Backbone as numpy.savetxt, mean C-alpha at the origin, in Angstrom:
# Nx Ny Nz CAx CAy CAz Cx Cy Cz
10.00 -1.17 -8.77 8.58 -1.28 -9.01 8.20 -0.27 -10.10
7.44 -0.75 -11.07 6.97 0.13 -12.13 5.92 1.09 -11.59
5.82 2.23 -12.23 4.86 3.24 -11.79 3.43 2.71 -11.85
3.10 1.93 -12.87 1.74 1.36 -12.97 1.46 0.42 -11.80
2.48 -0.35 -11.39 2.31 -1.23 -10.23 2.13 -0.42 -8.95
2.87 0.70 -8.86 2.73 1.55 -7.68 1.31 2.12 -7.59
0.77 2.59 -8.72 -0.60 3.11 -8.72 -1.59 2.02 -8.31
-1.37 0.81 -8.79 -2.24 -0.31 -8.41 -2.12 -0.58 -6.90
-0.90 -0.52 -6.38 -0.69 -0.74 -4.95 -1.43 0.31 -4.12
-1.37 1.57 -4.54 -2.09 2.63 -3.84 -3.58 2.33 -3.82
-4.14 1.96 -4.96 -5.58 1.64 -5.03 -5.92 0.47 -4.11
-5.07 -0.57 -4.14 -5.33 -1.74 -3.30 -5.27 -1.38 -1.82
-4.31 -0.55 -1.43 -4.21 -0.17 -0.03 -5.41 0.68 0.39
-5.91 1.50 -0.51 -7.13 2.27 -0.20 -8.32 1.34 -0.02
-8.36 0.25 -0.81 -9.47 -0.70 -0.71 -9.45 -1.48 0.60
-8.29 -1.54 1.28 -8.22 -2.28 2.54 -9.02 -1.59 3.64
-9.43 -0.34 3.43 -10.23 0.36 4.43 -11.73 0.17 4.22
-12.09 -0.68 3.27 -13.50 -0.92 2.97 -14.24 -1.48 4.19
-15.50 -1.15 4.31 -16.30 -1.70 5.40 -16.69 -3.16 5.13
-16.51 -3.60 3.89 -16.75 -5.00 3.53 -15.49 -5.80 3.84
-15.59 -6.72 4.79 -14.42 -7.50 5.19 -13.83 -8.30 4.02
-14.70 -8.86 3.18 -14.23 -9.65 2.05 -13.44 -8.81 1.07
-13.94 -7.62 0.77 -13.24 -6.73 -0.16 -11.90 -6.29 0.42
-11.88 -5.95 1.70 -10.64 -5.51 2.34 -9.61 -6.63 2.36
-10.04 -7.84 2.68 -9.12 -8.98 2.72 -8.59 -9.30 1.33
-9.45 -9.30 0.33 -8.99 -9.56 -1.04 -8.00 -8.49 -1.51
-8.24 -7.24 -1.14 -7.32 -6.16 -1.52 -5.96 -6.36 -0.85
-5.97 -6.76 0.41 -4.71 -7.00 1.12 -3.95 -8.15 0.50
-4.65 -9.22 0.15 -3.99 -10.36 -0.49 -3.41 -9.96 -1.85
-4.15 -9.18 -2.62 -3.66 -8.72 -3.92 -2.44 -7.81 -3.75
-2.47 -6.95 -2.74 -1.32 -6.07 -2.47 -0.10 -6.89 -2.08
-0.29 -7.92 -1.25 0.82 -8.79 -0.87 1.41 -9.49 -2.08
0.56 -9.97 -2.99 1.06 -10.62 -4.21 1.84 -9.63 -5.07
1.34 -8.42 -5.19 2.00 -7.39 -5.99 3.37 -7.05 -5.39
3.43 -6.91 -4.07 4.70 -6.63 -3.41 5.68 -7.78 -3.59
5.19 -9.00 -3.46 6.06 -10.17 -3.63 6.59 -10.25 -5.05
5.74 -9.95 -6.03 6.16 -10.00 -7.44 7.22 -8.95 -7.75
7.25 -7.89 -6.96 8.22 -6.82 -7.18 9.43 -6.93 -6.24
9.56 -8.05 -5.57 10.73 -8.29 -4.73 10.74 -7.53 -3.42
9.61 -7.03 -3.00 9.57 -6.23 -1.77 9.68 -7.09 -0.51
9.51 -8.39 -0.64 9.56 -9.25 0.55 10.95 -9.83 0.79
11.95 -9.40 0.02 13.31 -9.87 0.27 13.70 -9.44 1.68
14.14 -10.38 2.48 14.40 -10.13 3.90 15.85 -10.40 4.27
16.74 -9.44 4.16 18.09 -9.68 4.69 18.00 -9.91 6.20
18.75 -10.86 6.73 18.64 -11.18 8.17 18.86 -9.97 9.07
19.70 -9.03 8.68 19.98 -7.87 9.53 18.76 -6.96 9.68
17.88 -6.97 8.68 16.71 -6.09 8.75 15.54 -6.72 9.49
15.42 -8.01 9.43 14.27 -8.67 10.04 13.02 -8.48 9.20
11.88 -8.99 9.67 10.65 -8.88 8.89 10.18 -7.43 8.76
9.55 -7.14 7.62 9.02 -5.79 7.38 7.52 -5.91 7.10
6.77 -4.99 7.65 5.32 -5.03 7.46 4.95 -4.44 6.11
3.78 -4.81 5.55 3.34 -4.23 4.28 3.25 -2.71 4.33
2.83 -2.14 5.46 2.71 -0.69 5.58 4.09 -0.04 5.53
5.07 -0.65 6.19 6.44 -0.14 6.16 6.97 -0.12 4.73
6.73 -1.19 4.00 7.18 -1.29 2.60 6.44 -0.27 1.75
5.13 -0.15 1.94 4.33 0.80 1.17 4.82 2.23 1.39
5.09 2.59 2.63 5.59 3.95 2.91 6.93 4.20 2.23
7.79 3.18 2.19 9.07 3.33 1.52 8.91 3.55 0.02
7.99 2.81 -0.58 7.73 2.96 -2.01 7.09 4.31 -2.28
6.12 4.70 -1.46 5.43 5.98 -1.65 6.40 7.14 -1.53
7.40 7.01 -0.67 8.38 8.08 -0.50 9.17 8.32 -1.79
9.30 7.28 -2.63 10.03 7.42 -3.88 9.20 8.11 -4.96
7.89 8.16 -4.78 6.98 8.75 -5.77 6.06 9.79 -5.11
6.60 10.80 -4.44 5.72 11.74 -3.72 4.78 12.51 -4.64
5.18 12.71 -5.88 4.33 13.47 -6.80 3.10 12.67 -7.22
3.09 11.35 -7.00 1.96 10.52 -7.43 1.10 10.05 -6.27
1.53 10.29 -5.06 0.78 9.79 -3.91 0.41 10.93 -2.97
-0.86 11.09 -2.74 -1.37 12.05 -1.75 -1.88 11.25 -0.56
-1.27 11.38 0.59 -1.77 10.63 1.75 -3.18 11.08 2.12
-4.00 10.17 2.60 -5.36 10.56 2.98 -5.36 11.49 4.19
-6.36 12.34 4.25 -6.57 13.24 5.38 -7.76 12.68 6.15
-7.59 12.49 7.44 -8.65 11.88 8.24 -9.18 12.88 9.27
-10.47 12.86 9.46 -11.12 13.63 10.50 -12.28 12.81 11.04
-13.13 13.41 11.83 -14.25 12.69 12.44 -15.21 12.11 11.40
-15.29 12.73 10.22 -16.21 12.27 9.18 -15.64 11.10 8.37
-14.34 10.86 8.49 -13.72 9.77 7.75 -12.44 10.23 7.08
-11.95 9.43 6.16 -10.70 9.74 5.46 -11.00 10.04 3.99
-10.23 10.97 3.44 -10.39 11.30 2.03 -9.04 11.82 1.52
-8.89 11.83 0.20 -7.66 12.33 -0.44 -7.96 13.70 -1.01
-7.10 14.64 -0.70 -7.28 15.99 -1.23 -6.95 16.01 -2.72
-7.68 16.81 -3.51 -7.39 16.86 -4.96 -6.09 17.58 -5.25
């Protein structure tokens, strides 16, 4: 996966937390298309199905310097600068 695609995936996954159901659903669909275009849905039988979050965490682990996981508390979730 190209770094630009990874940044787009991060943005799309952040958009899935939107309070607007339509925006969240569209972001999830776009993220699924992006993952499929990058071959992330290849399913060897020994591994079984993989969830989008599992795939995202695997990709994010390869680029730790570019991804800051959100911090959540009672007020909501945010990304530290």
